[in-house]
C-alpha positions as CSV (number, residue, x, y, z in Angstrom):
1,M,-18.0,-37.1,41.2
2,V,-17.9,-33.3,41.5
3,V,-14.6,-33.1,39.6
4,K,-16.1,-35.2,36.8
5,L,-19.2,-33.0,36.7
6,N,-17.1,-29.8,36.6
7,S,-14.9,-31.2,33.8
8,A,-17.9,-32.2,31.8
9,L,-19.5,-28.8,32.3
10,I,-16.2,-27.1,31.1
11,M,-16.1,-29.4,28.0
12,V,-19.7,-28.5,27.1
13,L,-19.0,-24.8,27.5
14,V,-15.8,-25.0,25.3
15,V,-17.5,-27.1,22.6
16,G,-20.5,-24.9,22.7
17,G,-18.4,-21.8,22.3
18,L,-16.6,-23.4,19.4
19,V,-19.8,-24.3,17.7
20,V,-21.1,-20.7,18.1
21,S,-17.8,-19.3,16.8
22,F,-18.0,-21.5,13.7
23,G,-21.6,-20.5,13.1
24,T,-21.1,-16.8,13.5
25,S,-17.9,-16.8,11.5
26,Q,-19.8,-18.3,8.5
27,L,-22.4,-15.5,8.8
28,H,-19.7,-12.8,8.7
29,R,-17.5,-14.5,6.1
30,S,-14.6,-14.3,8.4
31,S,-12.1,-16.8,9.8
32,F,-12.6,-18.9,12.9
33,I,-11.3,-16.2,15.3
34,G,-13.4,-13.5,13.7
35,I,-10.7,-11.6,11.8
36,R,-11.7,-10.6,8.3
37,P,-9.0,-10.7,5.6
38,A,-8.1,-7.2,4.5
39,L,-9.0,-6.3,0.9
40,A,-5.4,-5.4,0.2
41,Q,-4.4,-9.0,0.9
42,R,-6.5,-10.0,-2.1
43,I,-4.5,-7.8,-4.5
44,S,-1.0,-8.9,-5.3
45,P,1.5,-6.0,-5.2
46,S,3.2,-7.6,-8.1
47,D,0.2,-7.0,-10.3
48,V,-0.6,-3.4,-9.2
49,W,2.1,-1.7,-11.2
50,Q,0.3,-2.4,-14.4
51,L,-2.9,-0.8,-13.2
52,V,-0.8,2.2,-12.1
53,Y,0.5,2.7,-15.6
54,Q,-2.9,2.2,-17.1
55,Q,-4.3,5.1,-14.9
56,L,-1.1,7.2,-15.0
57,P,0.4,6.7,-18.5
58,D,2.8,9.7,-18.0
59,L,4.5,8.2,-15.0
60,P,8.1,7.4,-15.9
61,K,8.7,3.6,-16.3
62,E,12.4,3.6,-15.6
63,N,12.5,0.1,-17.0
64,Q,15.8,0.4,-18.9
65,Y,17.8,-1.7,-16.4
66,V,19.4,-5.0,-17.5
67,N,18.7,-8.3,-15.7
68,K,21.8,-9.9,-14.3
69,E,20.9,-13.5,-15.3
70,T,19.4,-13.0,-18.7
71,G,21.4,-10.0,-19.9
72,R,18.2,-8.5,-21.3
73,V,16.4,-5.3,-20.4
74,A,13.9,-6.1,-17.6
75,E,10.9,-4.3,-19.1
76,N,8.6,-5.4,-16.3
77,N,10.9,-4.1,-13.6
78,T,9.5,-0.6,-13.5
79,L,9.6,2.4,-11.2
80,A,6.0,1.7,-10.0
81,N,6.8,-2.0,-9.5
82,R,9.9,-1.2,-7.4
83,L,8.1,1.6,-5.5
84,I,5.3,-0.8,-4.5
85,R,7.7,-3.5,-3.5
86,Y,9.8,-1.0,-1.4
87,H,6.6,0.3,0.3
88,V,5.0,-3.1,1.0
89,Y,8.0,-5.5,1.5
90,V,11.0,-3.3,2.5
91,K,9.2,-0.7,4.7
92,E,6.3,-3.0,5.5
93,R,3.8,-0.1,5.3
94,S,0.1,-0.5,4.8
95,P,-0.9,-0.1,1.1
96,I,-4.3,1.2,1.9
97,Y,-3.5,4.5,3.6
98,R,-2.5,7.8,1.9
99,L,-0.2,8.8,4.7
100,D,1.8,5.6,4.4
101,W,2.3,6.2,0.7
102,K,3.2,9.9,1.3
103,L,5.9,8.6,3.8
104,T,7.3,6.4,1.0
105,I,7.3,9.3,-1.5
106,A,9.1,11.3,1.2
107,D,11.7,8.5,1.5
108,Y,12.4,8.9,-2.3
109,L,12.7,12.7,-1.9
110,G,15.2,12.3,1.0
111,A,12.8,13.9,3.4
112,N,11.9,11.0,5.6
113,E,13.8,7.7,6.2
114,I,17.1,6.7,4.7
115,M,16.8,4.3,1.7
116,Y,19.5,1.7,1.6
117,D,21.0,0.4,-1.6
118,T,21.3,-3.2,-0.4
119,T,17.6,-3.6,0.4
120,Y,16.2,-1.6,-2.5
121,P,14.1,-3.7,-4.9
122,G,15.9,-4.7,-8.1
123,N,19.4,-4.5,-6.5
124,D,19.6,-8.2,-6.4
125,I,18.4,-9.0,-9.9
126,L,19.5,-6.0,-12.0
127,R,23.1,-5.2,-13.1
128,Q,22.8,-1.6,-11.9
129,N,20.9,-0.7,-8.7
130,P,18.0,1.5,-9.8
131,I,17.7,3.4,-6.5
132,E,19.3,6.6,-7.7
133,G,17.4,6.7,-11.0
134,D,14.2,6.0,-9.2
135,R,14.8,8.8,-6.6
136,A,15.6,11.2,-9.5
137,A,12.5,10.2,-11.4
138,V,10.3,10.8,-8.3
139,S,11.9,14.1,-7.6
140,R,11.2,15.2,-11.2
141,L,7.4,14.6,-10.6
142,S,5.4,17.7,-9.8
143,R,3.5,17.8,-6.5
144,R,0.3,17.2,-8.4
145,Q,1.8,14.1,-10.1
146,R,3.0,12.7,-6.8
147,D,-0.5,13.3,-5.3
148,A,-2.1,11.5,-8.2
149,L,0.3,8.6,-7.8
150,V,-0.5,8.3,-4.1
151,Q,-4.2,8.5,-4.7
152,T,-4.1,6.0,-7.6
153,L,-2.2,3.5,-5.3
154,V,-4.7,3.9,-2.5
155,N,-7.6,3.5,-4.9
156,I,-6.2,0.3,-6.3
157,F,-5.3,-1.3,-3.0
158,N,-8.5,0.0,-1.2
159,P,-11.2,0.4,-3.8
160,N,-14.0,0.6,-1.2
161,E,-12.4,3.7,0.2
162,Q,-13.0,5.8,-2.9
163,K,-16.7,4.7,-2.8
164,T,-17.2,5.8,0.8
165,R,-15.1,8.9,0.7
166,K,-16.9,12.1,-0.1
167,E,-15.0,15.0,-1.5
168,P,-15.7,18.3,0.2
169,R,-17.5,20.7,-2.1
170,P,-16.0,24.1,-2.4
171,S,-18.2,27.1,-1.7
172,T,-19.4,28.7,-4.9
173,S,-19.9,32.1,-3.1
174,T,-17.2,34.6,-3.7
175,T,-18.3,36.9,-0.9
176,P,-16.9,36.2,2.6
177,Q,-19.5,34.7,5.0
178,T,-19.9,36.4,8.3
179,P,-19.5,34.0,11.3
180,Q,-22.6,33.0,13.1
181,T,-22.8,34.1,16.7
182,G,-24.5,32.5,19.7
183,G,-22.8,29.1,19.4
184,A,-21.7,29.3,23.1
185,E,-25.4,29.8,24.1
186,L,-26.1,26.3,22.8
187,L,-23.6,24.8,25.3
188,K,-25.7,26.0,28.3
């Protein structure tokens, strides 16, 4: 009798917990276990390259490579497309953080991790592996252009970040400010 009562009590608690979980998950628009889907998961990396070129029209396309199967120039297989696929699928880095994109740019510049010909995007479908041309194109970009590319990618994959991030305002004063004293007194 006690065992049946304990089993029934456990079942009531489990079912009650499930009901509460379902109810709260609907309020937060999250899944059953309470994990919200990341915004970046809603944006397909295969569509982002077009937005990149809309915002950075001077970024080299590097889309002169020929498709192995069709024998035609693969115009949609661009530098931005391959860079995004390398970042997201080959290196499995997060697309919403600047630092991760900077690491990817550093890979292209030969300053971080080794890039392998066999795993580089486009190697399997293009007659010529675009890795060397892409690395050369990234190395020809100025630092300002590389920073703009990184920021554009972050803004596309994480549009909420640009709304919440506040840029620091530079001081308009040209005279040096004297440091304030007495800060240590506040710690007493």
